[in-house]
C-alpha positions as CSV (number, residue, x, y, z in Angstrom):
1,M,65.9,22.5,-85.7
2,L,62.7,23.9,-83.6
3,E,60.5,26.8,-84.7
4,R,57.5,28.5,-83.7
5,H,54.0,28.2,-84.9
6,V,50.5,28.4,-83.2
7,I,48.6,25.9,-85.6
8,K,51.3,23.9,-86.5
9,Y,52.4,23.0,-83.4
10,L,49.1,23.1,-81.7
11,A,49.6,20.3,-79.2
12,P,46.2,17.5,-79.2
13,G,46.6,18.0,-75.0
14,W,45.0,21.5,-75.4
15,F,41.9,20.9,-74.6
16,A,42.8,19.5,-71.5
17,V,43.2,22.9,-70.2
18,V,39.2,23.1,-70.9
19,M,38.7,19.7,-69.1
20,G,40.7,20.8,-66.0
21,T,38.6,24.7,-65.9
22,G,35.6,23.8,-66.9
23,G,36.0,20.5,-63.7
24,L,36.6,23.1,-61.1
25,A,33.6,25.2,-62.1
26,N,31.4,22.4,-61.5
27,I,33.0,21.8,-58.1
28,L,33.0,25.2,-57.4
29,Y,29.4,25.5,-58.0
30,Q,28.9,22.6,-55.4
31,W,30.0,25.2,-52.5
32,K,27.6,27.9,-53.7
33,D,25.8,27.5,-50.4
34,A,28.8,27.3,-48.0
35,L,31.4,29.5,-49.7
36,P,30.0,33.0,-50.5
37,A,31.8,33.3,-53.6
38,G,31.6,29.8,-54.8
39,N,28.5,30.8,-57.2
40,M,30.8,33.9,-58.8
41,L,34.1,32.2,-59.3
42,S,31.8,29.1,-60.7
43,L,30.8,31.4,-63.0
44,A,33.8,33.0,-64.0
45,A,35.3,29.6,-63.9
46,A,32.7,28.2,-66.8
47,A,32.8,31.1,-69.1
48,L,36.6,31.3,-69.2
49,A,36.4,27.3,-69.8
50,D,33.7,27.4,-72.6
51,I,35.5,30.0,-74.0
52,L,38.6,28.5,-74.2
53,F,36.9,25.6,-75.7
54,F,36.1,27.9,-79.2
55,L,39.6,29.1,-78.6
56,V,41.7,26.1,-79.1
57,L,38.8,24.3,-81.4
58,V,39.2,27.1,-83.9
59,P,43.5,26.7,-84.5
60,W,42.6,22.8,-83.7
61,V,40.2,22.5,-87.0
62,I,42.7,24.6,-89.5
63,R,45.4,22.1,-88.4
64,W,43.8,19.4,-89.5
65,I,42.9,21.2,-93.2
66,S,46.0,23.1,-93.5
67,F,48.8,21.1,-91.8
68,F,47.3,17.5,-91.4
69,E,50.7,16.1,-91.8
70,Y,51.9,17.6,-88.6
71,V,48.3,16.2,-87.6
72,R,49.4,12.9,-88.8
73,R,52.8,12.6,-87.0
74,D,51.1,13.2,-83.5
75,L,48.7,10.7,-84.4
76,H,51.4,8.4,-84.7
77,H,53.3,9.5,-81.6
78,P,53.3,6.7,-78.9
79,V,52.3,9.6,-76.3
80,A,51.1,12.4,-78.6
81,S,48.1,10.5,-80.3
82,N,46.8,9.5,-76.7
83,F,45.6,13.3,-76.3
84,F,43.6,13.4,-79.4
85,V,40.5,11.8,-77.1
86,T,40.9,15.5,-75.1
87,M,38.7,17.4,-77.6
88,P,35.5,15.2,-77.6
89,V,35.9,15.1,-73.7
90,A,36.2,18.5,-73.5
91,A,33.1,18.8,-75.0
92,I,31.5,16.5,-72.3
93,I,32.8,19.5,-69.9
94,V,31.1,22.2,-71.7
95,G,28.1,20.5,-71.5
96,T,28.4,19.9,-67.9
97,N,28.9,23.4,-67.3
98,I,25.6,23.8,-69.3
99,Y,23.6,21.5,-67.1
100,T,25.3,22.5,-63.7
101,I,25.8,26.4,-64.1
102,W,24.2,27.9,-67.1
103,S,20.7,26.3,-66.9
104,Q,20.0,28.6,-64.6
105,Y,19.8,30.9,-67.0
106,L,19.0,29.2,-70.0
107,G,15.7,27.0,-69.3
108,G,14.7,23.8,-69.5
109,S,14.6,23.2,-73.1
110,L,17.4,24.7,-74.4
111,T,19.7,23.1,-71.4
112,F,18.3,20.0,-72.7
113,I,18.9,20.8,-76.3
114,L,22.4,21.9,-75.7
115,T,23.8,19.3,-73.6
116,T,22.2,16.7,-75.9
117,I,24.5,17.9,-78.7
118,A,27.4,18.3,-76.7
119,W,26.7,14.5,-75.8
120,I,26.0,13.1,-78.9
121,T,29.3,15.3,-80.5
122,G,31.7,13.8,-77.0
123,L,30.0,10.3,-77.9
124,A,31.2,10.4,-81.4
125,G,34.4,11.8,-81.2
126,V,35.4,9.3,-78.1
127,A,34.3,6.1,-80.4
128,F,36.4,7.1,-83.0
129,F,39.8,8.2,-80.8
130,S,39.5,5.2,-78.6
131,F,39.0,3.0,-81.5
132,Y,42.2,4.7,-83.3
133,T,44.1,5.0,-79.9
134,T,43.6,1.1,-79.2
135,F,44.2,-0.1,-82.6
136,R,47.6,1.7,-82.5
137,I,48.7,0.0,-79.6
138,I,47.5,-3.7,-80.8
139,Q,48.6,-3.3,-84.2
140,V,52.1,-2.3,-83.6
141,E,54.8,-4.2,-85.3
142,V,57.8,-2.6,-83.0
143,A,57.8,-3.2,-79.1
144,P,56.9,0.2,-77.5
145,K,59.5,1.5,-75.8
146,P,59.2,1.4,-71.9
147,E,59.6,5.1,-71.2
148,T,56.3,5.4,-73.9
149,T,54.5,3.4,-71.9
150,N,52.7,5.6,-69.6
151,F,49.3,6.3,-67.8
152,S,48.6,8.6,-71.0
153,W,47.4,5.2,-72.5
154,I,44.4,5.1,-70.3
155,M,43.2,8.1,-71.9
156,A,40.7,5.9,-74.3
157,P,39.3,4.4,-71.4
158,I,39.2,7.5,-69.3
159,A,37.3,9.3,-72.0
160,N,34.5,6.6,-72.2
161,M,33.9,6.7,-68.7
162,A,33.8,11.1,-68.9
163,T,30.8,10.6,-71.3
164,L,28.7,9.7,-68.4
165,L,29.1,12.9,-66.6
166,L,27.1,14.3,-69.2
167,G,25.1,11.1,-70.4
168,N,23.5,10.8,-67.1
169,A,22.7,14.4,-67.1
170,V,20.6,14.0,-70.3
171,L,19.3,11.0,-69.0
172,I,17.9,12.9,-66.6
173,Q,16.7,15.6,-68.2
174,S,15.3,13.0,-71.2
175,L,12.6,12.1,-68.4
176,S,10.5,15.4,-68.6
177,H,11.6,16.5,-72.6
178,K,11.7,12.9,-74.2
179,P,10.8,9.9,-72.3
180,T,11.0,7.5,-74.7
181,W,14.6,8.4,-75.1
182,S,15.3,7.5,-71.2
183,M,16.1,4.0,-71.4
184,S,18.1,4.1,-74.8
185,I,20.4,6.7,-73.0
186,F,20.3,4.3,-70.2
187,I,21.9,1.5,-72.3
188,I,24.4,3.8,-74.2
189,N,25.9,5.0,-71.1
190,A,25.9,1.2,-69.7
191,I,27.7,0.7,-73.0
192,M,30.2,3.5,-72.6
193,L,30.8,2.6,-68.5
194,G,31.9,-0.9,-69.6
195,V,34.0,0.2,-72.4
196,G,35.8,2.4,-70.2
197,L,35.8,0.3,-67.3
198,F,37.2,-3.0,-68.9
199,L,39.7,-1.0,-71.1
200,F,40.8,0.7,-68.1
201,I,41.5,-2.7,-66.3
202,F,43.6,-4.4,-69.7
203,I,45.5,-1.4,-70.6
204,S,46.7,-0.2,-66.8
205,A,47.7,-4.0,-66.0
206,V,49.9,-3.8,-68.6
207,I,51.4,-0.5,-67.6
208,F,51.9,-1.7,-64.1
209,V,54.2,-4.6,-65.2
210,R,56.1,-2.0,-66.7
211,L,56.8,0.3,-64.1
212,A,57.7,-3.1,-61.9
213,Q,60.4,-4.2,-64.7
214,H,61.9,-1.2,-65.9
215,A,63.1,2.2,-64.3
216,L,60.7,5.2,-63.7
217,P,59.4,6.8,-67.0
218,P,61.6,10.5,-67.6
219,A,60.7,13.4,-65.0
220,E,58.4,15.1,-68.0
221,L,55.9,12.1,-68.0
222,T,55.4,12.3,-64.3
223,P,51.9,14.0,-64.6
224,S,50.7,11.1,-66.4
225,F,50.4,9.0,-63.1
226,G,47.5,11.7,-61.9
227,I,45.8,10.6,-64.9
228,L,45.5,7.1,-62.8
229,L,43.5,9.0,-60.4
230,S,40.8,10.2,-63.4
231,A,39.5,6.4,-63.9
232,V,38.9,6.3,-60.1
233,G,36.9,9.3,-59.8
234,L,35.1,8.7,-63.0
235,A,34.3,5.2,-62.2
236,S,33.1,6.4,-58.8
237,I,30.9,8.7,-60.4
238,A,29.6,6.9,-63.3
239,I,28.2,4.2,-60.8
240,I,26.4,6.4,-58.3
241,D,24.6,8.4,-61.0
242,I,23.9,5.2,-63.4
243,A,22.7,3.7,-60.1
244,K,20.4,6.7,-59.4
245,N,19.1,6.1,-63.1
246,A,18.8,2.6,-63.2
247,E,16.5,3.4,-59.9
248,S,14.8,6.1,-61.5
249,L,13.7,3.6,-64.7
250,G,12.9,1.4,-62.5
251,I,15.4,-1.1,-62.8
252,L,16.8,-1.1,-59.6
253,T,15.0,-1.2,-56.2
254,S,17.9,-0.1,-54.1
255,V,21.0,1.6,-54.8
256,D,22.8,0.9,-51.6
257,L,24.9,-1.8,-53.4
258,A,26.1,0.6,-56.1
259,Y,26.9,3.0,-53.4
260,L,29.5,0.4,-51.8
261,G,30.9,-0.6,-54.6
262,A,31.6,3.3,-55.9
263,T,32.7,4.2,-52.1
264,I,35.5,0.6,-52.4
265,I,36.7,1.9,-56.0
266,W,36.9,5.9,-54.4
267,G,39.0,4.8,-51.9
268,F,41.6,3.2,-53.9
269,G,42.6,7.1,-54.9
270,I,43.7,7.9,-51.5
271,W,46.9,5.7,-52.8
272,V,47.1,7.0,-56.4
273,I,47.1,10.6,-54.5
274,G,50.1,8.9,-52.1
275,I,51.6,7.3,-54.8
276,T,51.5,10.1,-57.8
277,G,53.0,12.8,-54.6
278,L,56.1,10.1,-53.8
279,I,57.2,9.8,-57.5
280,S,56.4,13.5,-58.0
281,I,58.9,14.5,-55.1
282,H,61.3,12.0,-56.1
283,H,61.5,13.9,-59.4
284,M,61.4,17.0,-58.0
285,R,64.2,15.8,-55.8
286,R,66.7,15.2,-59.0
287,G,66.4,18.1,-61.1
288,G,62.6,18.9,-60.9
289,I,59.6,17.9,-63.0
290,P,59.7,20.5,-66.7
291,F,56.7,22.5,-67.2
292,G,54.3,21.0,-70.0
293,L,50.8,21.4,-71.3
294,G,51.4,17.4,-69.6
295,W,51.1,19.2,-66.2
296,W,47.1,19.6,-67.2
297,A,46.7,15.7,-66.3
298,F,47.6,16.5,-62.3
299,I,44.3,19.0,-62.8
300,F,41.3,17.3,-64.6
301,P,42.0,14.1,-62.9
302,L,42.3,16.0,-59.4
303,A,38.9,17.6,-60.2
304,A,37.0,14.6,-61.2
305,Y,38.2,12.8,-58.1
306,T,36.9,15.9,-56.0
307,I,33.5,15.5,-57.7
308,A,33.5,11.9,-56.8
309,S,34.1,12.9,-53.6
310,Q,31.6,15.5,-53.3
311,K,28.9,12.7,-54.3
312,I,30.6,10.5,-51.9
313,A,30.5,13.3,-49.1
314,S,26.4,13.7,-49.9
315,I,25.8,9.8,-49.2
316,Y,27.9,9.8,-46.2
317,L,27.4,12.3,-43.7
318,T,30.5,12.5,-42.1
319,P,32.9,15.3,-41.0
320,L,35.7,13.1,-42.4
321,T,34.1,12.6,-46.3
322,Y,32.9,16.7,-45.6
323,G,36.6,17.9,-45.0
324,F,38.2,15.6,-47.5
325,S,36.1,16.9,-50.2
326,A,36.8,20.5,-49.1
327,F,40.5,20.2,-48.5
328,L,40.9,18.9,-52.5
329,T,38.8,21.5,-53.8
330,F,41.1,23.8,-51.8
331,F,44.4,21.9,-53.2
332,L,43.1,21.6,-56.7
333,A,42.2,25.9,-56.9
334,L,45.7,26.2,-55.9
335,L,47.3,23.5,-57.7
336,W,45.2,24.9,-60.9
337,S,45.8,28.7,-60.4
338,Y,49.9,27.9,-60.7
339,V,49.2,25.8,-63.4
340,F,47.2,28.4,-65.4
341,I,49.7,31.2,-64.9
342,K,52.4,28.7,-66.2
343,T,50.1,28.0,-69.1
344,I,49.2,31.5,-70.0
345,T,53.0,32.6,-69.6
346,G,54.0,30.0,-71.6
347,A,51.7,30.5,-74.6
348,F,51.9,34.5,-74.6
349,S,55.9,33.6,-74.9
350,G,55.6,31.0,-77.4
351,T,57.5,28.5,-75.9
352,L,54.3,25.8,-75.7
353,F,53.7,26.4,-79.7
354,M,57.7,24.8,-80.5
355,G,58.2,21.9,-82.5
356,S,60.7,20.1,-85.4
357,P,59.6,20.8,-89.0
358,I,58.9,18.2,-91.5
359,S,61.3,18.5,-94.3
360,K,59.4,18.2,-97.4
361,S,61.7,14.8,-98.2
362,A,59.9,13.3,-95.7
363,G,56.5,14.8,-96.1
364,K,56.3,12.8,-99.7
365,L,57.0,9.5,-98.1
């Protein structure tokens, strides 16, 4: 029996709305010179993302305090448990909005303080949920069902790499405000990149074996294929930015090889977009993809890949890279608009807050 309750059945993945919206804001800001409305649109999107973060954070915290048995049920769920890490990643995205967009109004010192707080918060949350979810995969005594083995498993690796979106920005600011911190911040960023990149390689290999040996996951899990794209985009961004910072710190004398490596990884994203599109079309022709919060797994990954494409376009000044990043921005804006409207509709109708209650006898077990 299903019932409706905003806090009790608040899905862990609600913070993906913040991630996707905040990512879009940063992308639009980069187009402010080419697009007349770019600055205003980025301000609006950033304000929306930052407000949504706190609107979701309050019931999220209340749920941990007042309805922990439902939190615990989600923590043991083979799919939902992977999305708890979206909370600290959302904090990272809010921090990138502060650095990229709001810094023009806040000043250097305040921006550094706020982004550092957001970065430390993100690091702590990502570390906790990454260890939890990966240990859960390892220690489970019953083999997971094929339909539950999907790309949501790589949320932990992605989260580790996502911390560099803000970590590299904090390092840049530290050179002016706290230069004695800079090398330590660089090492932390390198650690997070190493953890995220190798976890991604290990876990994605397991998922690809599952895809080769079993049928496609159910249609409602189709958006999870988009998560693979975020790994590609975030890895490319991290390598480019960490190489720049290594050069600033005197660790590297040239970033050319790093840029080449990032470009090769970025190129893999073309295949990811293509295969995700084919799988989506496959399910659309066979009844469609039911709408749910999982659709935001299309948005943030595409935003991460678009940001990576903008960085590639700034390195390789060709019509190909510029046009491709412009196309991705346009497509992302359209897809975000559709998913956001559907999400707002589902939130107000209550369909996104439905769940099955835990019986009192089950809660005592």
